[in-house]
MARBA-3410 file (N, C-alpha, C, O; in Angstrom, 1 decimal):
214
13.2,-125.9,162.5,14.1,-124.8,162.2,15.4,-125.3,161.8,15.8,-126.4,162.2 ~ 16.1,-124.6,161.0,17.4,-124.9,160.5,18.4,-124.3,161.5,18.1,-123.4,162.3 ~ 19.7,-124.8,161.4,20.7,-124.2,162.3,20.9,-122.7,162.1,21.1,-122.0,163.1 ~ 20.7,-122.2,160.8,20.8,-120.7,160.6,19.7,-120.0,161.3,19.8,-118.8,161.6 ~ 18.6,-120.6,161.6,17.5,-119.9,162.4,17.9,-119.7,163.8,17.3,-118.8,164.5
18.9,-120.4,164.3,19.3,-120.2,165.6,20.6,-119.4,165.7,21.1,-119.1,166.8 ~ 21.3,-119.2,164.6,22.5,-118.5,164.6,22.5,-117.2,165.4,21.8,-116.3,165.1 ~ 23.4,-117.1,166.4,23.3,-115.9,167.4,24.0,-114.7,166.9,25.0,-114.8,166.3 ~ 23.3,-113.6,167.2,24.0,-112.3,167.0,24.0,-111.7,168.4,23.0,-111.4,169.0 ~ 25.3,-111.4,168.9,25.5,-110.9,170.3,25.5,-109.3,170.1,26.4,-108.8,169.4
24.6,-108.7,170.8,24.7,-107.2,170.8,25.5,-106.8,172.1,25.0,-106.8,173.2 ~ 26.6,-106.3,171.8,27.5,-105.8,172.9,27.0,-104.5,173.4,26.9,-103.5,172.6 ~ 26.8,-104.4,174.7,26.2,-103.2,175.3,26.7,-103.0,176.8,27.3,-103.9,177.4 ~ 26.4,-101.8,177.3,26.7,-101.5,178.7,25.3,-101.0,179.2,24.5,-100.4,178.6 ~ 25.1,-101.4,180.6,23.9,-100.8,181.2,24.0,-99.3,181.2,25.1,-98.8,181.4
23.0,-98.5,181.0,23.0,-97.1,180.8,23.2,-96.4,182.2,22.3,-95.8,182.7 ~ 24.4,-96.5,182.8,24.7,-95.9,184.0,25.4,-94.5,183.8,26.4,-94.5,183.0 ~ 24.9,-93.5,184.3,25.5,-92.2,184.1,27.0,-92.2,184.4,27.4,-92.5,185.5 ~ 27.8,-91.7,183.5,29.3,-91.7,183.7,30.0,-92.8,183.3,31.2,-92.8,183.2 ~ 29.2,-93.9,182.9,29.9,-95.1,182.3,29.6,-95.3,180.9,30.3,-96.2,180.2
28.7,-94.6,180.3,28.3,-94.8,178.9,28.4,-93.4,178.2,28.0,-92.4,178.7 ~ 28.8,-93.5,176.9,28.7,-92.3,176.0,29.3,-91.1,176.6,28.7,-90.0,176.6 ~ 30.5,-91.3,177.2,31.2,-90.2,177.9,31.7,-89.2,176.9,31.9,-88.0,177.3 ~ 31.9,-89.6,175.7,32.3,-88.6,174.7,31.3,-87.6,174.3,31.6,-86.6,173.7 ~ 30.0,-87.9,174.7,28.9,-87.0,174.4,28.8,-85.9,175.4,28.0,-84.9,175.2
29.6,-86.0,176.5,29.4,-85.1,177.6,30.0,-83.6,177.4,30.0,-82.8,178.3 ~ 30.6,-83.5,176.2,31.0,-82.1,175.9,29.7,-81.3,175.5,29.8,-80.1,175.5 ~ 28.7,-82.0,175.2,27.4,-81.3,174.8,26.2,-81.5,175.7,25.2,-80.9,175.6 ~ 26.3,-82.5,176.7,25.3,-82.9,177.6,25.8,-83.4,178.9,27.0,-83.6,179.1 ~ 24.8,-83.6,179.8,25.3,-84.1,181.1,25.5,-85.6,181.0,25.1,-86.2,180.0
26.1,-86.2,182.1,26.2,-87.7,182.1,24.9,-88.4,182.1,24.7,-89.4,181.4 ~ 23.9,-87.9,182.8,22.6,-88.5,182.7,21.9,-88.4,181.4,21.3,-89.3,181.0 ~ 22.1,-87.3,180.7,21.5,-87.2,179.4,22.2,-88.2,178.4,21.6,-88.8,177.6 ~ 23.5,-88.2,178.6,24.3,-89.2,177.8,23.8,-90.7,178.0,23.8,-91.5,177.0 ~ 23.5,-91.0,179.3,22.9,-92.3,179.5,21.6,-92.5,178.9,21.3,-93.6,178.4
20.7,-91.5,178.9,19.4,-91.5,178.3,19.6,-91.7,176.8,18.9,-92.5,176.2 ~ 20.5,-91.1,176.2,20.8,-91.2,174.8,21.3,-92.7,174.5,20.9,-93.3,173.4 ~ 22.1,-93.2,175.4,22.5,-94.6,175.2,21.4,-95.6,175.2,21.3,-96.6,174.5 ~ 20.4,-95.3,176.1,19.1,-96.1,176.2,18.4,-96.1,174.9,18.0,-97.1,174.4 ~ 18.3,-94.9,174.3,17.5,-94.8,173.0,18.3,-95.5,171.9,17.6,-96.2,171.2
19.6,-95.4,171.9,20.4,-96.0,170.8,20.3,-97.6,171.0,20.1,-98.3,170.0 ~ 20.4,-98.0,172.2,20.3,-99.5,172.4,19.0,-100.1,172.0,18.9,-101.1,171.3 ~ 17.9,-99.3,172.4,16.6,-99.7,172.0,16.4,-99.8,170.5,15.8,-100.7,170.0 ~ 16.9,-98.8,169.8,16.8,-98.7,168.3,17.6,-99.9,167.7,17.1,-100.6,166.8 ~ 18.8,-100.1,168.2,19.6,-101.2,167.7,18.9,-102.5,167.9,18.8,-103.3,166.9
18.4,-102.8,169.1,17.6,-104.1,169.3,16.4,-104.2,168.5,16.1,-105.3,168.0 ~ 15.7,-103.1,168.2,14.5,-103.2,167.4,14.8,-103.6,166.0,14.1,-104.4,165.4 ~ 15.9,-103.0,165.4,16.3,-103.3,164.1,16.9,-104.7,164.0,16.6,-105.4,163.1 ~ 17.7,-105.1,165.0,18.2,-106.4,164.9,17.2,-107.5,165.1,17.3,-108.6,164.5 ~ 16.2,-107.2,165.9,15.0,-108.2,166.0,14.3,-108.3,164.7,13.9,-109.5,164.4
14.1,-107.2,164.0,13.4,-107.2,162.7,14.3,-107.9,161.6,13.7,-108.6,160.8 ~ 15.6,-107.6,161.6,16.4,-107.9,160.4,17.3,-109.1,160.5,17.8,-109.6,159.6 ~ 17.5,-109.6,161.8,18.4,-110.7,162.0,17.6,-112.0,162.0,16.7,-112.1,162.9 ~ 17.8,-113.0,161.1,17.0,-114.2,161.0,17.2,-115.1,162.2,16.3,-116.0,162.5 ~ 18.3,-115.0,162.9,18.6,-116.0,163.9,18.3,-115.6,165.3,17.4,-114.8,165.5
19.1,-116.1,166.3,18.8,-115.7,167.7,19.5,-114.4,168.0,20.6,-114.1,167.5 ~ 18.9,-113.6,168.9,19.5,-112.4,169.4,19.8,-112.5,170.9,19.0,-113.0,171.7 ~ 21.1,-112.1,171.2,21.5,-112.2,172.6,22.1,-110.9,173.0,22.9,-110.3,172.3 ~ 21.7,-110.3,174.2,22.3,-109.1,174.7,23.4,-109.3,175.7,23.2,-109.9,176.7 ~ 24.6,-108.9,175.3,25.8,-109.2,176.0,26.2,-107.9,176.7,26.5,-106.9,176.1
26.2,-107.9,178.0,26.3,-106.7,178.8,27.7,-106.7,179.5,28.1,-107.7,180.1 ~ 28.4,-105.6,179.4,29.7,-105.5,179.9,29.9,-104.9,181.4,31.0,-105.0,181.9 ~ 28.8,-104.3,181.9,28.9,-103.9,183.3,27.8,-104.5,184.2,28.1,-105.6,184.7 ~ 26.7,-104.0,184.3,25.6,-104.6,185.2,24.5,-105.2,184.4,23.6,-104.5,183.9 ~ 24.6,-106.5,184.3,23.6,-107.2,183.5,22.2,-107.3,184.2,21.2,-107.7,183.6
22.2,-107.0,185.5,20.9,-107.0,186.2,20.3,-105.6,186.3,19.3,-105.5,187.0 ~ 20.9,-104.7,185.7,20.3,-103.3,185.7,18.9,-103.3,185.2,18.5,-104.0,184.2 ~ 18.0,-102.6,185.8,16.6,-102.6,185.5,16.3,-102.3,184.0,15.3,-103.0,183.5 ~ 17.0,-101.4,183.4,16.7,-101.1,182.0,17.1,-102.3,181.1,16.5,-102.6,180.1 ~ 18.2,-102.9,181.5,18.7,-104.1,180.7,17.6,-105.2,180.7,17.2,-105.7,179.7
17.2,-105.5,182.0,16.2,-106.6,182.2,14.9,-106.2,181.5,14.3,-107.1,180.9 ~ 14.5,-105.0,181.5,13.2,-104.6,180.9,13.3,-104.7,179.4,12.3,-105.2,178.7 ~ 14.4,-104.2,178.8,14.5,-104.2,177.3,14.7,-105.7,176.8,14.2,-106.0,175.7 ~ 15.3,-106.5,177.6,15.5,-107.9,177.2,14.1,-108.6,177.3,13.8,-109.5,176.5 ~ 13.3,-108.3,178.3,11.9,-108.8,178.3,11.1,-108.3,177.2,10.3,-109.1,176.7
11.2,-107.0,176.9,10.4,-106.5,175.8,10.7,-107.2,174.5,9.8,-107.5,173.7 ~ 12.0,-107.5,174.2,12.3,-108.2,172.9,12.4,-109.7,173.1,12.7,-110.4,172.1 ~ 12.2,-110.2,174.3,12.2,-111.6,174.5,13.6,-112.3,174.2,13.7,-113.3,173.5 ~ 14.6,-111.6,174.7,16.0,-112.1,174.4,16.8,-112.4,175.6,16.6,-111.8,176.7 ~ 17.8,-113.2,175.5,18.6,-113.7,176.6,19.7,-112.6,176.8,20.1,-112.0,175.9
20.0,-112.5,178.2,21.1,-111.6,178.6,22.2,-112.4,179.2,22.0,-113.3,180.0 ~ 23.5,-112.1,178.7,24.7,-112.7,179.2,25.7,-111.7,179.6,25.6,-110.6,179.1 ~ 26.6,-112.0,180.4,27.7,-111.1,180.8,28.9,-111.2,180.0,28.9,-112.1,179.1 ~ 29.9,-110.4,180.2,31.2,-110.4,179.4,32.3,-110.6,180.5,32.2,-110.4,181.6 ~ 33.4,-111.2,179.8,34.6,-111.4,180.7,35.3,-110.1,180.9,35.0,-109.1,180.2
36.4,-110.2,181.7,37.2,-109.0,181.9,38.1,-108.8,180.8,38.1,-109.6,179.9 ~ 38.8,-107.6,180.7,39.7,-107.4,179.6,39.2,-106.3,178.7,38.2,-105.7,178.9 ~ 40.0,-106.1,177.6,39.6,-105.2,176.6,38.6,-105.7,175.6,38.1,-106.9,175.8 ~ 38.1,-104.9,174.7,37.1,-105.4,173.7,37.5,-106.6,173.0,36.7,-107.5,172.8 ~ 38.7,-106.7,172.6,39.2,-107.9,171.9,39.1,-109.1,172.8,38.6,-110.2,172.3
39.5,-109.1,174.1,39.3,-110.2,175.0,37.8,-110.6,175.0,37.5,-111.8,175.0 ~ 36.9,-109.7,175.1,35.5,-109.9,175.3,34.9,-110.6,174.1,34.1,-111.5,174.2 ~ 35.3,-110.1,172.9,34.8,-110.8,171.7,35.4,-112.1,171.5,34.7,-113.0,171.1 ~ 36.7,-112.3,171.7,37.2,-113.6,171.5,36.6,-114.6,172.5,36.3,-115.7,172.1 ~ 36.4,-114.2,173.8,35.8,-115.0,174.8,34.4,-115.4,174.4,34.0,-116.6,174.5
33.6,-114.5,173.8,32.2,-114.8,173.4,32.2,-115.9,172.3,31.4,-116.8,172.3 ~ 33.1,-115.7,171.3,33.1,-116.8,170.2,33.6,-118.1,170.8,33.0,-119.1,170.4 ~ 34.6,-118.1,171.7,35.1,-119.4,172.2,34.1,-120.0,173.2,34.0,-121.2,173.2 ~ 33.5,-119.2,174.0,32.6,-119.7,175.1,31.3,-120.2,174.5,30.9,-121.3,174.9 ~ 30.7,-119.4,173.6,29.4,-119.8,173.1,29.3,-120.5,171.8,28.3,-121.0,171.4
30.5,-120.4,171.1,30.6,-121.1,169.8,30.3,-120.3,168.5,29.8,-119.2,168.6 ~ 30.7,-121.0,167.4,30.5,-120.3,166.2,29.7,-121.3,165.3,29.6,-122.5,165.6 ~ 29.1,-120.9,164.2,29.1,-119.5,163.6,28.3,-118.6,164.5,27.3,-119.0,165.1 ~ 28.7,-117.3,164.5,28.0,-116.3,165.3,28.5,-114.9,164.9,29.5,-114.8,164.2 ~ 27.8,-113.9,165.3,28.2,-112.5,165.0,28.1,-111.7,166.2,27.3,-112.0,167.1
28.9,-110.6,166.2,28.8,-109.7,167.3,28.7,-108.2,166.7,29.3,-107.9,165.7 ~ 27.8,-107.4,167.3,27.5,-106.1,166.9,27.6,-105.2,168.0,27.2,-105.6,169.1 ~ 27.9,-103.9,167.9,27.9,-103.0,168.9,26.6,-102.4,169.1,25.8,-102.3,168.2 ~ 26.3,-101.9,170.4,25.0,-101.4,170.7,24.7,-100.0,170.2,23.6,-99.5,170.2 ~ 25.8,-99.3,169.6,25.6,-98.0,169.1,25.5,-97.9,167.6,25.7,-96.8,167.0
25.2,-99.0,167.0,25.0,-99.1,165.6,23.5,-99.0,165.3,22.9,-99.9,164.6 ~ 22.8,-97.9,165.8,21.3,-97.8,165.7,20.9,-97.6,164.3,19.7,-97.6,164.0 ~ 21.8,-97.3,163.4,21.4,-97.2,161.9,21.7,-98.4,161.2,21.8,-98.4,160.0 ~ 21.8,-99.5,161.8,22.1,-100.8,161.2,20.9,-101.1,160.1,19.8,-100.8,160.3 ~ 21.3,-101.7,159.0,20.4,-101.9,157.9,20.0,-103.4,157.7,20.7,-104.3,158.2
18.9,-103.6,157.1,18.5,-105.0,156.8,19.5,-105.7,155.8,19.8,-106.8,155.9 ~ 20.1,-104.8,154.9,21.0,-105.3,154.0,22.3,-105.9,154.6,22.8,-106.9,154.3 ~ 22.8,-105.1,155.6,24.1,-105.5,156.3,23.9,-106.7,157.1,24.7,-107.6,157.1 ~ 22.8,-106.8,157.8,22.5,-108.0,158.7,22.2,-109.2,157.9,22.6,-110.3,158.1 ~ 21.5,-109.0,156.8,21.2,-110.1,155.9,22.4,-110.6,155.2,22.5,-111.9,155.1
23.3,-109.8,154.8,24.5,-110.3,154.1,25.4,-111.0,155.2,26.1,-112.0,154.8 ~ 25.5,-110.5,156.4,26.3,-111.2,157.4,25.7,-112.6,157.7,26.5,-113.5,157.9 ~ 24.4,-112.7,157.8,23.8,-114.0,158.1,24.0,-114.9,156.9,24.4,-116.1,157.1 ~ 23.9,-114.4,155.8,24.1,-115.3,154.6,25.6,-115.8,154.5,25.8,-117.0,154.3 ~ 26.5,-115.0,154.8,27.9,-115.3,154.8,28.2,-116.4,155.8,28.8,-117.4,155.5
27.6,-116.3,157.0,27.9,-117.2,158.1,27.2,-118.6,157.7,27.7,-119.7,158.0 ~ 26.0,-118.5,157.1,25.3,-119.6,156.7,26.1,-120.5,155.7,25.9,-121.7,155.6 ~ 26.9,-119.8,154.9,27.7,-120.4,153.9,29.2,-120.7,154.4,30.1,-120.9,153.6 ~ 29.3,-120.7,155.8,30.6,-120.9,156.4,31.7,-119.9,156.0,32.9,-120.2,156.0 ~ 31.3,-118.7,155.8,32.2,-117.6,155.5,32.2,-116.6,156.7,31.3,-116.7,157.6
33.2,-115.8,156.7,33.2,-114.7,157.8,32.8,-113.4,157.3,32.8,-113.2,156.0 ~ 32.5,-112.4,158.1,32.0,-111.1,157.6,32.4,-110.0,158.6,32.5,-110.2,159.8 ~ 32.6,-108.9,158.0,33.0,-107.7,158.8,32.4,-106.4,158.3,32.3,-106.2,157.0 ~ 31.8,-105.6,159.2,31.2,-104.4,158.7,31.9,-103.2,159.2,31.9,-102.8,160.4 ~ 32.6,-102.5,158.3,33.4,-101.3,158.6,32.5,-100.1,159.0,31.5,-99.8,158.4
33.0,-99.3,160.0,32.3,-98.1,160.4,33.1,-96.9,160.0,34.3,-97.0,159.7 ~ 32.5,-95.8,159.9,33.0,-94.6,159.3,34.3,-94.1,160.1,35.1,-93.3,159.5 ~ 34.3,-94.4,161.4,35.4,-93.9,162.3,36.7,-94.7,162.3,37.6,-94.5,163.0 ~ 36.7,-95.8,161.3,37.9,-96.5,161.3,37.9,-97.9,162.0,38.8,-98.7,162.0 ~ 36.8,-98.1,162.7,36.6,-99.4,163.4,35.7,-100.2,162.6,35.5,-100.1,161.4
35.0,-101.2,163.3,34.0,-102.0,162.7,32.8,-102.2,163.6,33.0,-102.2,164.8 ~ 31.6,-102.3,163.0,30.4,-102.3,163.8,29.9,-103.8,164.0,29.1,-104.1,164.9 ~ 30.4,-104.6,163.1,30.0,-106.1,163.2,31.1,-107.0,162.7,31.8,-106.6,161.8 ~ 31.3,-108.1,163.4,32.2,-109.2,163.0,31.4,-110.5,163.2,30.9,-110.8,164.2 ~ 31.4,-111.3,162.1,30.8,-112.6,162.1,31.8,-113.6,161.8,32.5,-113.5,160.7
32.0,-114.6,162.6,33.0,-115.7,162.3,32.3,-117.1,162.2,31.5,-117.5,163.0 ~ 32.7,-117.8,161.2,32.3,-119.2,161.0,32.9,-120.1,162.0,32.4,-121.1,162.4 ~ 34.1,-119.7,162.4,34.9,-120.5,163.4,35.8,-119.5,164.1,36.1,-118.4,163.6 ~ 36.3,-119.8,165.3,37.1,-118.9,166.1,38.4,-118.6,165.4,39.1,-119.4,164.8 ~ 38.8,-117.3,165.5,40.1,-116.8,165.1,40.7,-115.9,166.0,40.5,-114.7,165.8
41.3,-116.3,167.1,41.9,-115.6,168.1,42.9,-114.5,167.6,43.0,-113.5,168.3 ~ 43.6,-114.7,166.5,44.5,-113.8,166.1,43.9,-112.5,165.6,44.6,-111.5,165.5 ~ 42.6,-112.5,165.2,42.0,-111.2,164.8,41.8,-110.2,165.9,41.6,-109.0,165.6 ~ 42.0,-110.7,167.2,41.6,-109.8,168.3,43.0,-109.5,169.1,42.9,-108.7,170.1 ~ 44.1,-110.0,168.7,45.3,-109.8,169.4,46.1,-108.6,169.0,46.4,-108.5,167.8
46.4,-107.7,169.8,47.3,-106.6,169.5,46.6,-105.4,168.8,47.3,-104.6,168.2 ~ 45.4,-105.4,168.8,44.6,-104.4,168.1,44.4,-103.2,169.1,44.1,-103.4,170.3 ~ 44.6,-102.0,168.6,44.5,-100.7,169.4,43.0,-100.3,169.4,42.5,-99.5,168.6 ~ 42.2,-101.0,170.3,40.8,-100.8,170.4,40.5,-99.4,170.7,41.1,-98.7,171.6 ~ 39.4,-98.9,170.1,39.0,-97.5,170.4,39.7,-96.4,169.6,39.4,-95.2,169.8
40.5,-96.8,168.6,41.1,-95.9,167.7,40.7,-96.1,166.2,40.0,-97.0,165.9 ~ 41.2,-95.2,165.5,40.8,-95.2,164.0,41.6,-96.3,163.2,41.4,-96.4,162.0 ~ 42.4,-97.0,164.0,43.2,-98.0,163.2,42.6,-99.4,163.3,43.2,-100.4,162.8 ~ 41.5,-99.6,164.0,41.0,-100.9,164.4,40.7,-101.8,163.1,41.2,-102.9,163.1 ~ 40.0,-101.2,162.2,39.6,-101.9,161.0,40.9,-102.3,160.2,41.1,-103.4,159.8
41.8,-101.4,160.0,43.0,-101.7,159.2,43.8,-102.7,159.9,44.4,-103.6,159.2 ~ 44.0,-102.6,161.2,44.8,-103.6,161.9,44.2,-105.0,161.8,44.8,-106.0,161.7 ~ 42.8,-105.0,162.0,42.1,-106.3,161.9,42.3,-106.9,160.5,42.6,-108.1,160.3 ~ 42.2,-106.1,159.4,42.3,-106.7,158.1,43.7,-107.1,157.9,43.9,-108.1,157.2 ~ 44.7,-106.4,158.5,46.1,-106.9,158.3,46.4,-108.2,159.0,47.1,-109.0,158.5
45.7,-108.4,160.2,45.9,-109.7,160.8,45.2,-110.8,160.1,45.6,-112.0,160.1 ~ 44.0,-110.4,159.4,43.3,-111.4,158.6,44.2,-111.8,157.4,44.3,-113.0,157.1 ~ 44.8,-110.9,156.8,45.7,-111.2,155.7,46.9,-112.0,156.1,47.4,-112.9,155.4 ~ 47.4,-111.7,157.2,48.7,-112.4,157.8,48.3,-113.9,158.0,49.2,-114.8,157.9 ~ 47.0,-114.1,158.4,46.6,-115.5,158.8,45.7,-116.2,157.7,45.1,-117.2,158.0
45.6,-115.5,156.6,44.8,-116.1,155.5,43.4,-116.3,155.9,42.9,-117.4,155.6 ~ 42.8,-115.3,156.6,41.4,-115.4,157.0,40.6,-114.5,156.1,40.9,-113.3,156.1 ~ 39.7,-115.0,155.4,38.9,-114.2,154.5,37.7,-113.5,155.3,37.0,-114.2,156.0 ~ 37.6,-112.2,155.2,36.5,-111.5,155.8,35.7,-110.8,154.7,36.2,-109.9,154.1 ~ 34.5,-111.2,154.6,33.6,-110.6,153.6,33.1,-109.2,154.1,32.5,-109.1,155.1
33.4,-108.2,153.3,33.1,-106.8,153.8,31.6,-106.5,153.5,31.0,-106.9,152.5 ~ 31.0,-105.9,154.5,29.7,-105.4,154.5,29.6,-103.9,154.1,30.7,-103.3,154.0 ~ 28.5,-103.2,154.0,28.5,-101.8,153.8,29.0,-101.1,155.0,28.9,-101.5,156.1 ~ 29.5,-99.9,154.7,30.0,-99.0,155.8,28.8,-98.3,156.4,27.9,-97.8,155.8 ~ 28.8,-98.3,157.8,27.7,-97.7,158.5,28.3,-96.8,159.6,29.4,-97.1,160.1
27.7,-95.8,160.0,28.1,-94.8,160.9,27.8,-95.2,162.4,26.6,-95.4,162.7 ~ 28.8,-95.3,163.2,28.6,-95.6,164.6,28.1,-94.2,165.2,28.4,-93.1,164.7 ~ 27.4,-94.3,166.4,27.0,-93.1,167.1,27.9,-92.9,168.3,27.6,-93.4,169.4 ~ 29.0,-92.3,168.1,30.0,-92.1,169.2,30.2,-90.7,169.6,30.3,-90.5,170.8 ~ 30.2,-89.7,168.7,30.4,-88.4,169.0,29.1,-87.6,168.8,28.1,-88.1,168.3
29.1,-86.3,169.3,27.9,-85.5,169.2,27.4,-85.3,167.8,26.2,-85.2,167.5 ~ 28.3,-85.1,166.9,27.9,-84.9,165.5,27.2,-86.1,165.0,26.4,-86.0,164.1 ~ 27.6,-87.4,165.5,26.9,-88.5,165.1,25.4,-88.5,165.7,24.5,-89.0,165.0 ~ 25.2,-88.1,166.8,24.0,-88.0,167.5,23.0,-87.1,166.7,21.9,-87.5,166.5 ~ 23.5,-86.0,166.3,22.8,-85.0,165.5,22.4,-85.6,164.2,21.2,-85.4,163.7
23.3,-86.4,163.5,23.0,-87.1,162.3,21.9,-88.1,162.5,21.0,-88.2,161.7 ~ 22.1,-89.0,163.6,21.2,-90.1,163.8,19.8,-89.6,164.2,18.8,-90.3,163.9 ~ 19.7,-88.4,164.8,18.4,-87.9,165.1,17.5,-87.6,164.0,16.3,-87.6,164.1 ~ 18.2,-87.4,162.8,17.3,-87.2,161.5,16.7,-88.5,161.1,15.7,-88.4,160.4 ~ 17.2,-89.6,161.6,16.6,-90.9,161.2,16.0,-91.7,162.3,15.4,-92.7,162.0
16.1,-91.2,163.5,15.5,-92.0,164.7,14.6,-91.0,165.4,15.0,-90.2,166.2 ~ 13.2,-91.0,165.2,12.3,-90.1,165.8,12.4,-90.0,167.2,12.4,-88.8,167.8 ~ 12.6,-91.1,168.0,12.7,-91.1,169.4,13.8,-90.2,169.9,13.8,-89.5,170.9 ~ 15.0,-90.4,169.2,16.2,-89.6,169.6,15.9,-88.1,169.3,16.2,-87.2,170.1 ~ 15.3,-87.8,168.2,15.1,-86.4,167.8,14.1,-85.7,168.9,14.3,-84.6,169.3
13.1,-86.5,169.3,12.1,-86.0,170.3,12.8,-85.7,171.6,12.6,-84.7,172.3 ~ 13.8,-86.6,172.0,14.5,-86.5,173.2,15.4,-85.3,173.2,15.4,-84.5,174.2 ~ 16.1,-85.0,172.1,17.0,-83.9,172.0,16.1,-82.6,172.1,16.6,-81.7,172.8 ~ 15.0,-82.5,171.4,14.1,-81.4,171.5,13.6,-81.1,173.0,13.6,-80.0,173.5 ~ 13.2,-82.2,173.6,12.7,-82.2,175.0,13.7,-81.6,176.0,13.4,-80.8,176.9
15.0,-82.0,175.8,16.1,-81.6,176.6,16.8,-80.3,176.1,17.7,-79.9,176.7 ~ 16.2,-79.8,175.0,16.8,-78.5,174.4,18.3,-78.8,174.1,19.1,-77.9,174.3 ~ 18.5,-80.0,173.5,19.8,-80.3,173.0,20.0,-80.2,171.5,21.1,-80.4,171.0 ~ 18.9,-79.9,170.8,18.9,-80.0,169.4,19.5,-78.7,168.8,19.6,-78.5,167.6
END
């Protein structure tokens, strides 16, 4: 195998514990239903990443890495599970790159609509010692791939807001860091996103019908 065959993609996730995941969905469903939706989205994300990412896949868990669902899905896809450090999302991503090394990429667990094109382009960029970033429709980004660590990209960003992508690109420009743009993809954060994703993910559509949430 070549080095690119081992290049890691870290899927950032949380164990599907009611009240700790997908809280913004609870305007339309219960905390337990939101957790079940999170399970479906993580499963779909891992399925697509397993199929489309040529390198190694690692599940990075921000709360309970020993949770039965996390352990079961990791076994299903034969992937390693690692924990995350304390701090905000920027701290967690920076620590991942510094602790485990580069080149590598990080993706969110709620990008269940990730495409072969975007993952393939990110892998190619990293294989050529370039960086990559995938913008999401909500103003953030769903993937970042770095050929080497750049702590400045994660400092002073207002995580969880619509300014994340713009602030990250501004920091990249300030520090002469080139970030190759990938296609824009929709994160599944709000209820309208769940309804949209259900048209493309049969398991999610079935669950919504079963729970009378459609």
